[in-house]
C-alpha positions as CSV (number, residue, x, y, z in Angstrom):
1,M,116.4,104.0,87.1
2,R,118.9,102.5,89.6
3,T,117.9,102.4,93.2
4,V,120.6,103.3,95.7
5,E,120.5,102.2,99.3
6,V,122.3,104.6,101.5
7,F,121.2,103.4,104.9
8,Q,119.7,99.9,105.0
9,P,120.6,97.5,107.9
10,D,120.8,93.8,107.6
11,S,117.9,91.7,109.1
12,P,118.9,89.1,111.7
13,A,119.1,85.6,110.4
14,D,116.3,84.5,112.7
15,G,113.9,86.9,110.9
16,S,113.1,88.7,114.2
17,S,113.4,92.2,112.5
18,V,110.2,91.9,110.6
19,H,109.1,95.5,110.8
20,A,111.1,98.2,109.1
21,S,109.1,100.8,110.8
22,P,107.1,101.4,113.9
23,Q,104.2,99.1,114.7
24,T,100.8,100.6,114.6
25,S,98.7,97.7,115.9
26,V,99.1,94.6,118.0
27,A,96.6,91.9,119.1
28,F,96.7,88.7,121.0
29,S,94.8,85.6,119.7
30,P,91.9,84.5,121.8
31,D,93.8,81.6,123.4
32,G,96.9,83.8,124.1
33,T,99.3,81.5,122.3
34,Q,100.3,84.0,119.6
35,F,99.9,87.6,118.6
36,A,99.8,89.7,115.5
37,S,101.4,93.0,114.6
38,A,101.1,95.5,111.8
39,G,103.2,98.6,110.9
40,Y,103.9,101.7,108.8
41,D,105.8,99.4,106.4
42,G,102.6,97.7,105.3
43,R,103.5,94.3,106.9
44,V,101.3,92.0,109.0
45,A,103.1,89.5,111.1
46,L,102.0,86.5,113.2
47,W,104.3,85.7,116.1
48,D,104.6,83.0,118.7
49,R,103.9,84.3,122.2
50,S,107.5,85.0,123.0
51,G,107.8,87.4,120.0
52,T,111.3,85.9,119.1
53,A,110.4,85.0,115.5
54,P,107.5,85.4,113.1
55,R,105.5,82.5,111.9
56,W,104.5,84.3,108.7
57,V,104.4,87.8,107.2
58,G,101.7,89.2,105.0
59,R,101.7,92.6,103.1
60,H,99.4,95.5,102.3
61,E,100.3,98.1,99.7
62,R,100.2,101.0,102.3
63,L,100.6,101.3,106.1
64,V,98.4,99.0,108.2
65,N,96.3,100.6,111.0
66,G,94.7,97.6,112.7
67,V,94.8,93.9,113.2
68,R,92.3,91.7,115.2
69,F,91.7,88.0,115.6
70,S,88.3,86.4,114.9
71,P,86.5,85.0,118.0
72,S,87.8,81.5,117.1
73,G,91.3,82.7,116.5
74,R,91.2,80.9,113.1
75,L,91.2,84.1,111.1
76,L,93.0,87.4,111.3
77,A,91.7,90.7,109.8
78,S,94.0,93.6,108.9
79,G,92.9,97.1,107.8
80,S,95.1,99.5,105.8
81,A,95.5,103.0,104.3
82,D,95.3,101.1,101.0
83,K,91.5,101.1,101.7
84,T,91.3,97.4,102.0
85,C,90.6,94.9,104.8
86,R,92.3,91.6,104.3
87,I,91.4,88.3,105.9
88,W,94.2,85.8,106.6
89,D,94.2,82.2,107.5
90,V,96.1,82.2,110.8
91,A,97.5,78.7,110.3
92,T,99.0,79.3,106.9
93,G,99.2,82.9,106.4
94,R,97.2,82.7,103.2
95,Q,94.9,85.6,102.3
96,V,91.4,84.2,102.1
97,Q,89.3,87.4,101.5
98,L,89.8,90.9,100.3
99,L,87.3,93.6,101.3
100,A,87.9,96.5,99.0
101,R,85.0,98.9,98.9
102,Q,85.8,101.2,101.8
103,P,86.1,104.7,100.3
104,D,89.1,105.9,102.5
105,D,91.9,104.7,104.7
106,I,90.7,102.0,107.1
107,N,91.7,103.1,110.7
108,A,90.4,100.3,112.8
109,L,88.3,97.1,112.8
110,A,86.5,94.7,115.0
111,W,84.9,91.2,114.7
112,L,81.2,90.9,115.3
113,D,81.2,87.1,115.0
114,E,83.3,84.5,113.0
115,D,81.6,85.7,109.7
116,H,81.2,89.5,110.1
117,V,83.8,92.2,110.6
118,V,83.3,96.0,110.9
119,T,85.8,98.5,109.6
120,V,85.9,102.3,110.3
121,S,87.5,104.8,108.1
122,Q,89.2,108.1,107.7
123,D,86.1,109.5,106.0
124,G,84.1,109.1,109.3
125,T,82.1,106.0,108.1
126,G,82.1,102.4,108.9
127,R,81.0,99.3,107.1
128,I,79.8,95.9,108.2
129,W,81.0,93.0,106.0
130,D,80.0,89.4,105.5
131,I,83.5,87.9,104.9
132,R,82.0,84.8,103.4
133,T,80.7,86.7,100.4
134,G,82.4,90.2,100.7
135,V,78.9,91.8,100.7
136,I,78.5,95.0,102.8
137,A,75.4,95.2,105.1
138,D,73.0,98.1,104.6
139,G,73.7,99.8,107.8
140,V,76.5,102.5,107.9
141,I,78.4,103.6,111.0
142,F,79.1,107.4,110.7
143,H,80.8,110.2,112.5
144,A,81.1,113.9,111.8
145,D,84.9,113.6,111.5
146,H,87.5,110.8,111.2
147,C,86.4,107.6,112.9
148,M,89.5,106.2,114.7
149,S,88.4,103.2,116.6
150,V,85.7,100.5,116.9
151,D,85.0,97.6,119.3
152,A,82.3,95.0,119.7
153,S,81.0,94.0,123.2
154,P,80.1,90.5,124.2
155,T,76.6,91.7,124.7
156,G,76.3,92.7,120.9
157,I,76.8,96.4,121.1
158,L,79.3,98.2,118.8
159,A,81.2,101.3,120.1
160,S,82.9,103.7,117.8
161,C,84.9,106.9,118.5
162,G,86.8,109.6,116.5
163,E,87.8,113.1,116.1
164,D,84.2,114.6,116.5
165,S,84.3,114.4,120.3
166,A,81.6,111.7,120.4
167,I,81.4,108.0,121.3
168,R,78.6,106.3,119.5
169,L,76.9,103.0,120.3
170,W,75.4,100.9,117.6
171,N,73.4,97.7,117.1
172,T,75.1,95.1,115.0
173,D,72.9,95.9,112.1
174,G,74.4,99.4,111.9
175,S,71.4,101.2,113.6
176,L,72.4,103.9,116.1
177,L,71.6,103.2,119.8
178,R,72.9,106.4,121.4
179,D,75.6,109.1,121.6
180,L,78.0,109.5,124.5
181,P,79.0,113.1,123.7
182,Q,81.2,113.9,126.7
183,A,84.3,111.9,125.9
184,G,86.2,114.4,123.7
185,H,88.5,113.4,120.8
186,A,89.2,109.6,121.4
187,E,91.9,107.5,119.8
188,M,90.8,104.0,121.0
189,C,87.7,102.5,122.7
190,R,87.6,99.1,124.3
191,W,84.7,97.2,126.1
192,S,85.3,95.6,129.5
193,P,85.1,91.8,129.3
194,D,81.5,91.7,130.6
195,G,80.4,94.5,128.2
196,T,79.2,96.9,131.0
197,L,81.9,99.5,130.7
198,L,83.7,101.2,127.9
199,A,87.2,102.7,128.2
200,A,88.1,105.5,125.7
201,S,91.6,107.1,125.5
202,C,91.0,110.8,125.0
203,D,92.9,113.9,124.1
204,D,92.2,115.5,127.5
205,G,94.9,113.3,129.0
206,Y,92.6,110.8,130.6
207,V,91.0,107.4,129.8
208,H,87.2,107.9,130.2
209,I,85.3,104.9,131.6
210,V,81.5,105.1,130.8
211,R,78.5,103.0,131.1
212,T,76.3,102.1,128.2
213,D,73.8,104.8,129.3
214,G,76.5,107.4,129.0
215,E,77.2,107.9,132.7
216,L,80.8,108.7,133.3
217,V,82.1,106.2,136.0
218,T,85.6,107.6,136.3
219,K,88.6,109.1,134.5
220,V,92.0,107.3,134.7
221,G,94.9,109.8,134.6
222,P,96.0,112.5,134.2
223,Y,98.7,112.3,131.5
224,T,100.7,115.2,130.1
225,A,101.2,113.3,126.8
226,A,98.6,112.0,124.4
227,V,96.8,108.9,125.7
228,K,96.6,106.4,122.8
229,S,95.7,102.9,123.8
230,V,94.0,100.9,126.5
231,A,93.3,97.2,127.4
232,W,91.3,95.5,130.1
233,S,92.2,92.7,132.5
234,Q,90.0,89.6,132.1
235,D,88.1,90.4,135.4
236,G,87.7,94.1,134.5
237,S,89.4,95.4,137.6
238,L,92.7,96.6,135.9
239,L,93.6,98.6,132.8
240,V,96.8,99.1,131.0
241,V,97.2,102.4,129.3
242,G,99.7,103.4,126.6
243,A,100.8,107.0,126.2
244,Y,103.1,109.1,124.0
245,D,105.5,109.7,126.8
246,S,107.0,106.2,126.1
247,T,105.1,104.7,129.0
248,I,102.6,101.9,129.7
249,T,100.9,102.0,133.0
250,L,98.9,99.4,134.9
251,W,95.9,101.1,136.8
252,N,93.5,99.9,139.4
253,V,90.1,101.0,138.0
254,A,88.2,101.2,141.3
255,D,90.4,104.0,142.8
256,C,92.3,105.1,139.6
257,R,95.6,104.2,141.3
258,P,98.7,103.5,139.2
259,L,100.3,100.2,140.2
260,V,103.1,99.5,137.7
261,R,104.6,101.9,135.1
262,W,106.9,100.6,132.4
263,Y,109.2,103.1,130.5
264,G,111.3,102.5,127.5
265,P,112.6,105.0,124.9
266,H,111.7,102.5,122.2
267,L,108.0,102.2,123.3
268,W,105.4,103.7,121.0
269,P,102.1,102.4,122.5
270,R,99.8,103.6,119.8
271,S,98.4,100.1,120.3
272,L,98.7,97.5,123.0
273,D,96.9,94.3,124.2
274,W,96.8,92.1,127.2
275,S,96.9,88.3,127.1
276,P,93.9,86.4,128.4
277,D,95.8,84.9,131.2
278,G,96.8,88.4,132.4
279,T,100.5,87.7,132.5
280,T,101.8,89.5,129.3
281,V,101.2,92.7,127.7
282,I,102.3,93.4,124.1
283,A,102.8,97.0,122.7
284,G,103.9,98.7,119.6
285,T,107.6,100.1,119.5
286,F,109.9,102.1,117.3
287,S,112.0,98.9,117.3
288,A,111.8,96.1,114.7
289,R,109.3,94.1,116.6
290,P,106.6,94.6,119.5
291,A,107.5,94.7,123.1
292,V,106.6,91.6,125.0
293,I,106.1,92.6,128.7
294,D,105.8,90.4,131.7
295,V,103.1,91.6,134.0
296,P,103.8,91.1,137.8
297,A,101.0,89.4,139.8
298,V,98.7,91.9,141.5
299,S,96.5,90.8,144.3
300,A,93.1,92.7,144.7
301,G,93.4,92.3,148.4
302,D,97.0,93.6,148.7
303,L,97.5,96.5,146.2
304,P,100.8,98.3,146.5
305,T,100.9,101.7,148.0
306,E,103.6,103.1,145.6
307,V,103.8,102.7,141.8
308,R,106.4,100.2,140.7
309,E,108.7,101.7,138.0
310,I,110.2,99.3,135.4
311,T,112.6,100.3,132.7
312,L,112.6,98.3,129.5
313,E,115.4,97.8,127.0
314,P,114.6,97.0,123.3
315,S,115.7,93.7,122.0
316,T,116.1,94.9,118.5
317,A,116.3,98.2,116.7
318,T,115.0,99.8,113.5
319,Y,116.9,102.5,111.6
320,G,114.1,104.4,110.0
321,V,114.8,107.9,109.1
322,N,112.3,110.5,110.5
323,H,113.8,113.8,109.3
324,V,116.6,115.2,107.1
325,S,118.1,118.6,106.9
326,A,120.6,120.0,104.5
327,D,122.4,123.3,104.2
328,G,125.9,124.4,103.0
329,G,126.6,121.0,101.5
330,V,125.9,119.2,104.8
331,L,123.2,116.6,105.2
332,A,121.9,115.3,108.6
333,A,119.4,112.5,109.2
334,G,117.5,111.8,112.4
335,C,116.9,108.1,113.0
336,D,114.6,105.8,115.0
337,N,117.6,104.2,116.9
338,G,118.4,107.5,118.7
339,T,121.2,108.6,116.4
340,V,121.9,111.4,113.9
341,R,123.8,110.6,110.7
342,V,125.8,113.6,109.4
343,W,127.4,113.7,106.0
344,P,129.8,116.7,106.2
345,R,130.1,116.8,102.4
346,R,128.8,115.1,99.3
347,D,131.6,112.5,99.0
348,A,132.2,111.9,102.6
349,T,131.1,109.0,104.9
350,A,128.6,109.7,107.6
351,T,129.4,110.5,111.2
352,V,127.2,108.7,113.7
353,V,126.2,111.0,116.6
354,P,124.2,109.3,119.4
355,V,121.8,111.8,120.9
356,G,118.2,111.9,122.2
357,N,118.7,109.9,125.4
358,G,118.0,106.7,123.5
359,S,114.7,108.0,122.2
360,L,114.1,108.2,118.4
361,V,115.3,111.4,116.8
362,N,112.3,113.1,115.2
363,A,113.9,116.3,114.0
364,V,117.4,117.5,112.9
365,A,118.6,120.9,111.8
366,V,121.9,122.0,110.2
367,S,122.9,125.6,109.2
368,A,125.7,127.0,107.0
369,A,126.0,129.7,109.7
370,L,127.0,127.0,112.3
371,P,129.5,124.6,110.5
372,G,130.0,121.4,112.4
373,L,126.9,121.7,114.6
374,V,123.6,119.8,114.3
375,A,120.4,120.5,116.4
376,Y,118.1,117.7,117.2
377,G,114.7,117.0,118.8
378,A,113.7,113.7,120.3
379,F,110.4,111.9,120.9
380,S,111.3,112.0,124.6
381,G,111.1,115.7,124.6
382,R,115.0,116.4,124.6
383,V,116.3,119.2,122.4
384,G,120.0,119.6,121.9
385,V,123.0,120.8,119.9
386,A,125.7,118.4,119.1
387,D,129.2,118.7,117.6
388,A,128.9,116.5,114.5
389,T,132.7,116.2,114.2
390,T,133.3,114.8,117.7
391,G,129.8,113.4,118.4
392,R,129.7,115.3,121.7
393,D,126.5,116.8,123.0
394,L,127.2,120.5,123.6
395,A,123.8,121.4,125.3
396,H,120.4,120.1,125.7
397,V,117.1,121.0,127.4
398,E,114.3,118.5,128.5
399,R,110.8,119.4,127.3
400,E,107.6,117.9,128.5
401,H,106.2,116.9,125.1
402,P,107.5,115.0,122.0
403,V,109.4,117.3,119.7
404,N,108.2,117.4,116.0
405,R,110.6,119.8,114.5
406,T,113.8,122.0,115.0
407,A,114.9,124.7,112.7
408,W,117.8,127.2,112.9
409,A,117.2,130.8,112.0
410,P,119.2,131.7,108.9
411,D,121.9,133.6,111.0
412,G,122.2,130.6,113.4
413,R,121.4,132.7,116.5
414,R,118.0,131.1,117.4
415,L,116.5,127.6,117.3
416,A,112.8,127.1,116.7
417,V,111.3,124.0,118.3
418,A,107.7,122.7,117.6
419,D,106.1,120.1,119.8
420,Y,103.2,117.6,119.8
421,E,101.1,119.6,122.2
422,G,100.9,122.8,120.1
423,G,103.8,124.8,121.5
424,L,106.4,126.6,119.5
425,D,109.5,127.9,121.3
426,L,112.4,130.0,120.2
427,Y,115.7,129.4,122.0
428,A,118.8,131.7,121.7
429,W,121.9,129.8,121.0
430,T,124.9,131.3,123.0
431,G,127.5,128.9,121.7
432,G,127.2,126.6,124.7
433,E,123.6,127.0,125.9
434,L,120.0,127.0,124.6
435,V,118.2,129.9,126.4
436,P,114.3,130.2,126.1
437,E,113.2,133.4,124.5
438,V,109.8,133.2,123.0
439,H,106.9,131.0,123.4
440,Y,103.9,130.9,120.9
441,E,100.7,129.1,121.4
442,G,98.5,130.4,118.6
443,H,97.4,127.0,117.2
444,A,94.6,124.7,118.4
445,G,96.5,121.5,117.5
446,A,100.0,120.1,117.4
447,V,102.6,122.1,115.6
448,K,104.0,119.6,113.0
449,D,106.6,121.7,111.3
450,V,108.3,125.2,111.3
451,S,110.1,127.1,108.5
452,W,112.1,130.3,108.8
453,V,111.4,132.9,106.2
454,D,114.1,135.3,107.4
455,D,115.7,136.1,110.8
456,D,112.6,138.0,111.9
457,R,109.7,135.8,110.6
458,L,108.8,132.1,110.5
459,V,105.9,129.9,109.5
460,T,104.3,127.1,111.7
461,Y,102.3,124.3,110.3
462,S,99.6,122.6,112.5
463,T,97.1,119.8,112.8
464,D,94.4,122.5,113.3
465,R,94.6,122.7,109.4
466,T,96.3,126.1,109.4
467,A,99.8,127.5,108.9
468,H,100.8,130.8,110.7
469,L,103.1,133.5,109.5
470,I,104.5,134.9,112.7
471,T,107.2,137.3,113.9
472,A,110.2,136.1,115.9
473,R,108.5,137.9,118.8
474,G,105.6,135.4,118.6
475,E,103.1,137.8,116.9
476,L,100.7,136.5,114.4
477,I,100.9,138.2,110.9
478,R,98.7,135.9,108.8
479,S,97.0,132.6,108.9
480,F,96.7,130.3,105.9
481,G,93.9,127.8,105.6
482,G,92.0,125.9,103.1
483,H,93.1,122.2,103.7
484,G,90.4,119.7,104.4
485,E,92.7,117.9,106.8
486,L,95.6,118.5,109.1
487,I,98.8,120.1,107.8
488,N,101.8,117.9,108.0
489,G,104.5,120.5,107.0
490,G,105.6,122.9,104.5
491,S,108.4,125.0,102.9
492,V,109.0,128.7,101.9
493,T,111.0,130.1,99.0
494,T,111.2,133.2,96.7
495,V,110.7,132.8,93.0
496,A,111.1,135.7,90.7
497,G,110.8,138.1,93.6
498,R,107.6,136.6,94.9
499,A,107.7,135.0,98.4
500,L,105.9,131.5,98.2
501,L,104.6,129.2,100.9
502,A,103.8,125.6,100.2
503,T,101.8,123.6,102.7
504,V,101.1,119.8,102.5
505,S,98.3,118.0,104.1
506,R,96.6,114.7,105.0
507,D,94.0,115.7,102.4
508,R,96.7,114.6,99.8
509,T,97.3,118.0,98.4
510,T,100.0,120.7,98.3
511,R,98.7,124.3,98.4
512,I,100.9,127.1,97.2
513,H,100.2,130.6,98.6
514,D,101.6,134.1,98.2
515,L,103.3,134.5,101.6
516,E,102.8,138.2,101.7
517,T,99.2,138.5,100.6
518,G,97.8,135.1,101.7
519,E,96.4,134.5,98.1
520,L,96.0,130.8,97.0
521,L,98.0,130.5,93.8
522,Q,98.0,126.8,93.0
523,V,97.0,123.3,94.3
524,L,99.1,120.2,93.4
525,V,97.3,116.9,93.3
526,G,99.0,113.6,92.5
527,H,99.7,111.7,95.7
528,D,97.1,109.1,96.7
529,E,97.9,109.2,100.4
530,S,98.6,111.9,103.0
531,V,101.4,114.2,101.9
532,K,104.0,114.3,104.7
533,C,106.7,116.8,103.7
534,A,107.8,119.3,101.1
535,A,111.0,121.3,100.2
536,W,111.5,124.0,97.6
537,H,114.6,124.0,95.5
538,P,117.2,126.1,97.3
539,G,118.2,128.2,94.2
540,G,114.9,130.0,93.8
541,E,113.8,127.9,90.9
542,P,110.0,126.9,90.7
543,V,110.7,123.3,91.6
544,I,109.4,121.5,94.7
545,V,109.8,117.9,96.0
546,T,107.0,116.4,98.1
547,G,106.9,113.0,100.0
548,S,103.9,111.0,100.9
549,Y,102.5,108.0,102.9
550,D,101.9,106.5,99.5
551,F,105.7,105.4,99.6
552,T,106.6,107.8,96.8
553,A,108.1,111.3,96.4
554,R,107.2,113.6,93.5
555,L,109.3,116.3,91.9
556,W,107.2,119.1,90.5
557,V,108.5,121.6,88.0
558,L,106.3,124.6,87.9
559,D,105.6,127.5,85.6
560,P,107.3,130.6,87.2
561,E,104.3,132.8,86.6
562,S,101.2,130.7,87.1
563,L,102.9,128.0,89.3
564,A,100.9,125.4,87.2
565,P,102.7,122.1,86.9
566,V,104.8,122.0,83.8
567,R,106.1,118.5,84.6
568,S,106.1,116.0,87.5
569,Q,108.1,113.0,88.2
570,V,107.2,110.2,90.6
571,L,110.3,109.0,92.6
572,T,109.9,105.3,93.6
573,G,112.1,102.9,95.5
574,H,111.1,103.4,99.1
575,G,109.4,100.5,101.0
576,S,107.6,102.7,103.5
577,A,106.2,106.2,103.7
578,V,108.6,109.0,102.7
579,S,109.1,110.7,106.0
580,A,111.4,113.7,104.9
581,V,112.6,115.5,101.8
582,A,115.4,118.1,101.4
583,W,117.9,119.4,98.7
584,L,121.7,118.9,98.5
585,G,122.3,121.6,95.8
586,D,120.4,120.5,92.7
587,E,119.8,116.9,94.1
588,A,116.6,116.2,95.8
589,V,116.9,114.1,98.9
590,T,114.2,111.6,100.1
591,A,114.1,109.7,103.3
592,S,111.9,107.0,104.6
593,W,111.0,104.8,107.6
594,D,112.4,101.9,105.6
595,G,115.8,103.2,106.6
596,K,116.9,104.4,103.2
597,V,118.0,107.9,102.1
598,F,118.1,108.6,98.3
599,A,119.7,111.4,96.4
600,W,118.2,112.2,93.0
601,A,120.1,114.1,90.4
602,P,118.6,115.3,87.1
603,A,120.2,114.0,84.0
604,P,121.8,116.9,82.1
605,E,120.4,115.9,78.7
606,E,116.8,115.3,79.7
607,R,116.4,117.0,83.2
608,T,114.7,113.7,84.5
609,P,115.6,112.7,88.0
610,R,118.1,109.9,88.4
611,P,119.6,108.5,91.5
612,S,123.0,109.5,92.6
613,E,124.7,107.6,95.4
614,L,125.8,109.2,98.7
615,A,129.2,108.0,99.7
616,V,129.0,105.7,102.9
617,D,131.3,103.1,104.1
618,W,129.3,101.8,107.2
619,H,126.6,99.3,107.4
620,V,124.6,99.0,110.6
621,R,124.0,95.6,112.1
622,G,121.7,94.9,115.1
623,G,122.4,97.0,118.2
624,T,120.2,98.7,120.6
625,R,118.7,102.2,121.0
């Protein structure tokens, strides 16, 4: 099988473009002379403090969720969706220990001392390891839902938080001290340097600051976007907070006053950290390396009365593909660097359309009913329609929250837009303007994807673990459940006169329902990580392609009656998670955050997928968002 690279930029000669996809975690060394980063591409990198070039790069088999230095700075721990924690010698980059008995994805970790590390997992449990022997301690940290973060205080108390609306405090032997139930769903928790206060970034738009007895001291905010990360100054008087509105904000804790706000369309502060000397913040980005941010001096006796606004520009770019859409022989791809690539036909070169106000393009939509036009949705909240032939933006609207998906109705008259905060909006397309028509808020979580069934009905897919069949007037017809985790997306089709809905989930399954009755017809199991996306064959055949965080896609050929798998083919070649799938006629298309788009064609004599190259005569080098 021949691998074809359709979109793969060169890396700079200095090696600065280490990450081929966004960074999920960053951490300073205890002495502040270097920092580590990790990303969706499975890479772990050690950098000098300037962040200009990596000292070494390690690798996991799946995306990496967390990196932390040991107290001495001699060792680095990394936790991954490959269910392992790896211990690295910082000086050489050599892996010195592999901790591999966590039953699910490792979401975060923390050092207790130089010889012990605690990891917390997607299954809601945490383990304490002796890294010298690889032995697990008897005590088990546990939550009722996913455990997302853990931190160890200098006074010897562990804090953990997750999606069960509780912060839990533990002794270092794994015995429970107490619950702090008022925090809500929390993404990250961090102790103050003296161990007396705990900051937790929560889904109510605030950072909750609590004492060890559970008393709420204050709440920092509010934010309209998800609050993801937090770090303390060394004296405990200031906080930096990262949010999914592409901002990092410096706050005075005593009066919850914002002092400095950095904005950059490339910022993705799912993780950030503050140097011990207080002069530098590092944060995750959509670019090829973390942001290294200078922090202006702030005097406790002379705090500014107005927030200082600073706009940041990326020093490098990545070209990961977040979404693809195909219809009428046209393929469009939305990319990390704020562009849409459009192939007007199978043998044509791609047109580059800069959109999204510099922010990554999270969603694209093309329609045979609207030749030459492409709709897009950006992480910044911008939704627009562009002319793919001229690259001109025809119309756009600014929304408050990041856009997860855009989809044209079959007749091209309306555009569905799904966002991170759980809203679905339908806009009428007049030919020059997007006019709001219908708003739907039937989900209890983010709406990750949307599919039109016909001009009058559509399906929404949500992190609340349900999919909704609704009318174009925003009326609920039917709800589909059954997944044990959030739903990432789905697809609808008609096979032999029967309308089918496929939903894909973080529970690693694809569930197939009768769209009209709600009956569960089949469950497809094969991916060993979260299933990100799915697309039925456009010709009504019982064939579906799925893409996963396990870096693979799968092509499923199903029995038309029972929908049981007759054959499945693993499509390999991507170096990161498969972010999107589509069809160009009989060719399955897969895209990834590694910046590659593949087309797979069945060999006529054996009906086994084989790659088929998309014509392209450009090669992106460097550049900015």
